[in-house]
N, C-alpha and C positions, 0 to 999 in steps of 0.2 A: 205468025201474026200475034203480037202481044196484046193483053188486054189493057195495059197502061205503060206510059213510060216508067213510072215509079209507084211501087207499092209502098205505103208506110203502115206498119204494124204499131197500133197504139195512138192515142190522141190526147195524151196529157202534156206535161210541161214541155217536153221535146218533139213529139210527134206531130201536134198540132202546128208548131213553128215550121218544122221541115215542110209540111204540105202547103202552107201559106207561101213559103219562100220559093218552093219549086213551082207551084202553081203561078206565080208571079213571073218566072221566067218563061212562061209558055208550056211547060211540061204537063202531061196528062197524068194526074195523080189519083189513085185509089187509097183510102185509108180505110183500114180495119179496125174496129174497136170492139173489145169483149162485152162491155156493159151498155148501158141505156144511152139514148140521146134525149136529154130533157130540154123542153123548150122549142120543139119543132113539130109543125103540123102533120108530119108523116108518122108521128107517134103521139096522139093526143092523150091516150092512156099508157104511157110508157111502162109502167109496172104491173099491168094486167091484161095487155093485149099485144100481140106481136106485131101489129102496125106495117108499115112499109119495109122496104129494103134498103133503099139508097136515098140519100139527100145530097142534092148537087146545086142547089139555089139558095141564095141569100133569102130570098122571099118565103122560104120554108119555116124561117125561125118565128117564133111566136111567143111574146114575153107574157101572154096569158097563161099558157101552158106551164111557162117556167115558173111564174111566181105561184101558181097553185101547188106545184111539187115541193118548191123551196119555201115552206111554211115555217121554217125556222123553230118548230117544237123540238126541244132538245132530244128526247128519246126517240121521235120520229126519223130525225135526221141523222142521228149519230149511233143508234144501236148497231153494234158490229155484227150482229146475226141478221137483223131483218130491216135495218135502216136504210134510207135513201143513200147515205154515205157509208157504203160497205163495199168490200172486193167480192162481188157476186154477180149472178145474172139479174137481168132486168126485172124478172118476175120475182117479187119480194117474198112470195109463199115458198119460194124454194130455198134450200140452204145455201150460205156462201161457199165459195170455192175454198178448198182447205189448203192450209199450209201447215208444216211441222216446225215448231220451235224446240231446240234442244235446251232451252233455258227459260227461266221465268220472264215474261214480258208481254208486249203487245205489238202488232204491226197494224199501224194506222194508215192504211191506203185504200184507195177507191178504184172502182172501175167506172166505166162511163166516158163519154165524151168530155174532155177537159181533164180526165184522170183525177189524181189527188189534188190538183190545184181547185178543185170545186170547193174544197173546204180550207185551202192553206191560209196562213197568217197573212199572205200576200206581201210579205217582206221581200224585198229585191236588192239586197246589198251585193257588190262585187266581192269576189274572193279576195283574200289578203294576198298582195303581191309577193310576200316572202314565201307563201305556199306554192307558188307557181314558178317563180323565176330560179332557174338552175336546178329545177326540180322536175317539172313537167318537160315532156319532149318539145312543147312551144313556148314562148315567152309570154309575160303577162301584157307586154305592149301589144302584141299581136291580138290579144283579146279585146283591146279597149275599143276599137271601132265597132265590133260587134256587140259590145255592151252598150254602146251608144244608141246603135240602131234598135236593140230590144227595149231599152229604156224609153225612146221615143215612140215606139210602137205601142208599148202596153196602155198608156205611159206610166212611167214611176214618177213619183211625187214625194217630197218629204212630208212626213205625217204632221198633222196639225196638233196642237197642245191641248189636251183636255185635262180635267183635273189629276187623273193619274200619271200623267206625263209631267204635268207641273210637279207634283210631289216627287216623282222620280228624279227630275233634274235637281231639285232642292237637295235630295239627299246624296246624289252622287258628286255634286260640287262641294258639298260639306265634307265628304269623304276624300276629297282632293283630286278628283278626276278633272281634266280639261276638255275643252270642246275641241272635236275633229272638224276641221273645216273644209274636207275633201271627200270625194267617193272612194279615192285610192287610199286605202288605210294602211299607214306604214307605222304609226306610234299609237300607244293606247290613250283611250279617251272616250267621251260621250258624244252623241249626236242624236238628232231625230232619225226614225227609222225611214229609209227610201222604200216606200211601198207602192205596189201597182194598185192603187186606188185613186179614183178621179177626186179633184179638188173638191172641197165642200161647196154644197149647193148655196149660192149667195143670198137666197130668199129663207134659208134655215130658220132664221130668228124672226121673220116678218110674220106678224099677227094676222096678216090677211090671207095667209095660206095654212090650209089644214094639214095635218099629218100625212093623210092619204094624198093630197096633192104634192107635196114634198116628195113622197115616196115614189110617185110617178114622173118626177122630173130629173133632168140630169144633174148628177152631182152626189157626193157623199152626204148622207144625213145624219152621220155619227150615231146611228142607230145602236152600235154595239152588238155583240153576240153574233157578227157576221161570220164567224167560223162556223156557225150553224146554217149558213147559207144567206148571201147578200140579196136583197129584193128591190134595193133602190136604183130606179131608172125607167126611162119611158120605153125601151126597146131591149132586146137580148144584147145587142152590141154596145149598149149604153149602160149597162149595169155597172155600178160604181167599182165594185171589187173585181180586178181584171183576171180571173181565172182564164185559162185558154178557151174555155167554153164561149165565153163572151168577148174575148179579144181577138185571138188569132182564128179561131174557127170561123167567125164570120167574114174576116179578111180573106181566109181560103175560099170560102164560098163564093165571095165576090169576084174572085178571078175567072170564074166560068171553067176553071180547068181542073177543079177538085171534087170528088164525089166521096161521101162518107157513109160506110155501113156500119151501124152498131150491131150489137147482139151477134157478132161474129169473132168467136175465139180462134185465133191462129194456132194450129197444133203442129205445123210443119213448115220449115222453109224449104223450098224445093230448089235444087241444083242441077247443073249439067257440066260437062266437061268444057272448059275454056280452050278454044282454038290454041291460045299461046301457052297452054299448061295448067295444071291445077283445076280448081273448081270455080264456077261463077253461080250467083244466085239468079233464079229464074222465075221465081213466084213463091205462092204461098198455098198451103192446104188450110182450109178452116172449117169450124163446125158452127152452125147456125144454133144459137143457145135456146131458141123456142122450139125448133123442131128436131134438133139433132141431126139434121141433114149435113153431109160433107159436101164441100165444093172446093174448086181450085181456080186460082187466078194466076195470070202470068205477067211478067213485067221485064223491062230491060234492066232495072236495078231495084233493089229492096232496102228500105230504111227500118230498121229494128228500133223500136222505141217504146218497148213494153214494160220498162222499169227494172231496177236492179235484182229483183227476184225473177220476174218472168222472161226476161232477156236471156240470162244464162240457162234457165229451164228449157227454153225454146231451142237454144243452141244444142244442148244436150239431148232433148227429145227429138230433134232433127237429125241426130247422128252426123253432126258435122265434124270435121277433122279434129282430133284430140289436141287440146291446148291446156297445159298445166295450170293456167292462170284464168281459165273460164270459170266464173263463180267465185274466185278467190280474191283476198284483199278487201272485203267488205269493211267500210267504215260507217259509223252511225252517230257520231256527234255526242255519243255516252250522255244523255241529258240528265238534268236534275231540276228541281223545282224548289224555289225558296219564297217564303211569304212573311208579310208583316201585318199585324193587326194594330190600329192606331186609336187613340182616344179622340173623341170629338172635339174637346178643348184645344189638343194641340193642332189639329187639322183647321180649326178656325183661326188660331193665331199664324199658321203658315200661309194658308190660302184664302182665309175667310169664308171657307165652306165647312159643313159638318160632316161630310163624307168624302171617300175617295171616288165613288161613283164607279166602279169596275165595269159596269154595262154601258158606258158613254165612251164614243170615240172608236178608234181603231182597235182591233184585238191587241196589238202591240205597236206602240207609237215611238218608242224611244229605246236606245241600247248603249251599253258600254262595249267597245271592241278593244280586245287586248292580243294583239298579233303574238303567236307562240304559245297562247293559252287557250283563248276562246272568246265567248261572248256571254254578258248577262243582259237580258232585256225585260222591261215591263210587259207582261201578258196577262191580261184579266179576261176571264171567260164567263159564261153563263153560269148560274149557280150549281148545276148538276157537274158540268165538266170541271169547274174550279174546285169544287169539293172533291171530286174524285182525285184530281192531280195533287191537291194540297193536303189531304187528310187520309186519302184511301188506297193509295197505290205505292207501295214502298219495298225496297229491298230489305229495310232494316227491322222489319216486324212492328210489334205494337209499341208506341211510345211509352204507355204505363208500365211495360215490363223491361224498358232500358234506362237504367240509372243515368241521370245526366252527368257528363264528363266535365270536370272543372275546366273553367276557361274557354268552353265553346261558345260560340256567338249566337247560338240558338236556344231557345227554350224547349222545343219540341222537335223529335226526330222520329218519323216513322208514322204508323197507321194510329188514327184517334178515333175511339168509338164512345157510345154512350152519352152521358151528360156532359162531358167535355166537348164532344163534337157539336152538340146542340148548341153549347155557348158560342163556339167559334163561328157557326153558321149563322147564329143570330147577328154576328158582327161582319157578315158578307159586305155590306155597303162600306164598311171602313177598313177593308183588307186589299192590301197591294200585293200582287204575286209577280214573281220574276220566272222566266225560263231561261235555263243555262244550256249553252251549246258549246262542247268541249272540242278542241282541236285534237282529233282522234288520230292514233297511229294506225297505218295501213299494215296489216298483218296477214301473212299467207293462211294462218289457220282459220281466220274468220272468213265464211264462205256460205255460198248456196250451192247445194247439189240436189239430185233427184233420188227419190226412195227407189231401191232396186225392187221393191215388190209392190208397194201401195200405189194405186192408180185412181184418177177420177175420170170423168167423161172426157177430160182434155189431155190425157196421158199421165205418166209418172208425176207424182207431185213433189214440189219442192221441200226441201229441208233446210232451215236457217241456222247456222252456228254463229254465235257472237259472244266474245268474252274479251273486255277491255284489257290493254296491257297495264302495267303498274304505273308507267308514265302518264297515260291517259288518266287513271284515277286520280293521280296526284294533281293532274291539271284541273280535274273535275272538282276535286276539294278545295283548290285555290279559289275557283270561281264562286263556289258555295260561300266561302269566307268573305270574299269581296262584295257579294251580294248582300250578305247578313250584316256587314259593316255599313253598307250604304244604307240599309233600313234602320240600322240603329242611329245613324247620323241624322236621318230625317225624323227620328222621334218614335220609331215603332215601340209598343209597349211588349208585344210578344211576337216572337220570330219563330217559324217553323221551317224545317228543312224536310223535305218529303223523302229524299234518298230514293229516287225513283229506280225501278229494276233497270238494270244496264240495257236490256233488250227491249227497251221501250222505243220502237223504231219508226221514225217519221223521215229523217234525212238519210236515207240509204243511199250509198255512192260506192263507186270503184269496183264493180265485179266483173267488169269487162274493160279494164284499164287500157289507156292510150299508151302505147309504148310496149305493151305485152299481148293484147288481144287485137287491138286495132292500131293502124299507123297514125301519124299525126293529122292525117285528114279525116281520121275516124273510119276508114275502111278496113274491113277485117283482113288480117295478114293471110288467112288461109282461105278466104272465099272472096273472090273478086265481085265487085259490083253489090256487095253486102255492106252497108254502112249502119253504124249505130249512133243514136240520137238521144240519148237519155242520161241520168245520173250516173249510169254505170260505166261510161268512159272516163269519168274523172279520174285523174291520176291518184288522188288522196282526197280528204275531206276538205279541202280548199281553206284549211286554217280554222274552220269552224261557222264561217257565215252560212246562212241559209243557201241552199244550192240551186234554186229553181233559176234564177237569172243567169247564172254561169252556165246551166244547161241549156237555156234559150239562146244565149250567145254562141255556144258551140254548134247548137243545131243550125243556126243561121249561117255559121262559118262552114259547117259539113255540106250544107246544101250548095252553097256556093262552090265548094270544091268537088262535089259529086257531078253537078252540071258542066262545069269546065272541063272536067276529065272524060265524061262519056256522052255529053250532049252538046258539045261546043259546035 
């Protein structure tokens, strides 16, 4: 007798999708999540009390609890050691779960229901077709209906134009880029970001409504800083920025077939011998993160969606069959960050406004896509995060110690301190910044493995190795120059290239690759009934686009394949 038809490990970008899809097919699904469940009556004080064990009803969701936790204070939300948005147990008094990095950088990932989508930019572009066709074991055309279903479910809409997008479009058009009129990008150009954010509240500019009333109505209120946590909406399932916590999780609970257990770190995938030979997944062993108690649950199939670091870690710690590609092939989009500071008079002549207003609108609302190279996109953040990425986090060292190279399109490269930093931050409202996402090469040497001696309460801890190839670095440098040229064309008086550490890790992909670890249905070659539904199954870095929508499309497809094969 099994506890469920399917157990899903992880409730982030892919796991929540699998739970919803399988639940709608009538299968009984149990979801285990290592972190907290925010916005649920079973856990009214999720960071200080254990609360309940399971939630299986849509009526458990509570927007008041959600908004109390998502207060949008920068340090409270984003501190990587003790913030709401961290990879660690729900009890914020305890240390985060440890990872080892063999290079300078930072892993910006979260635990909790919704996973890292709790703070994501919400950008939902499709993969570049050229990165999939004749490369992946499946075609781009096969993904399209699943993209369409995910886009309709979230839903995905083109970003509205606020001042920073208007300035972005002005610069990239002057720099020679042309509009891309399609979701399937095959040629270079600019376009609004396809974002998983609800349309703008039609009453936003109506003086008859207060800010508080607007914030409790359905629709985006362009409040900005929503990477610190979106609070616009009348209920959890109507929050404007569509993390899986507020989109797929409510839909999963509405099926009546899905139960979610947070505060439950899966430490082993259980297996048995399959009657037809080999191994099959039969359940999981997990640890309650509040009490330390160990439990086991059984199921007829298991979906692993713990992310690009924890999925290979769990495979290795479960002592599943050896596969030389488990944890290998890590891609990361080798980020960089470029910003421009504008004079008020120039902004007045371009837009009729005295500032860029980086704190208004979607975190990122416009992009230039360049298949074969990557993307640069306007990305303006709250003052602390923006100053950290623009002036304080660099591979290059201190700008004051680096003589400027002739012909470079930037005035500053590297960290800025002292009076120069104060002057730049005084110009925060007239600064526009870009995030660069590089088409990263898939290399065997880039990997996640487990330490042979160091353990935490969840078992041997993961080690992350990432070093970009020369081709990746050339693409990254090309993107930085394109971005700087567009800022110059827009009239920026000072241009800053951060030169971020190569291992600043947001878009991890490809550590459990389709065609190497899993088949084209995302079922593990060596363990039957074990499916993987997170970024790790991507064959490559999908050309540079943000990976969440591709993961959601694949998780939708994987759920369909799983149900057809084992529950028809």
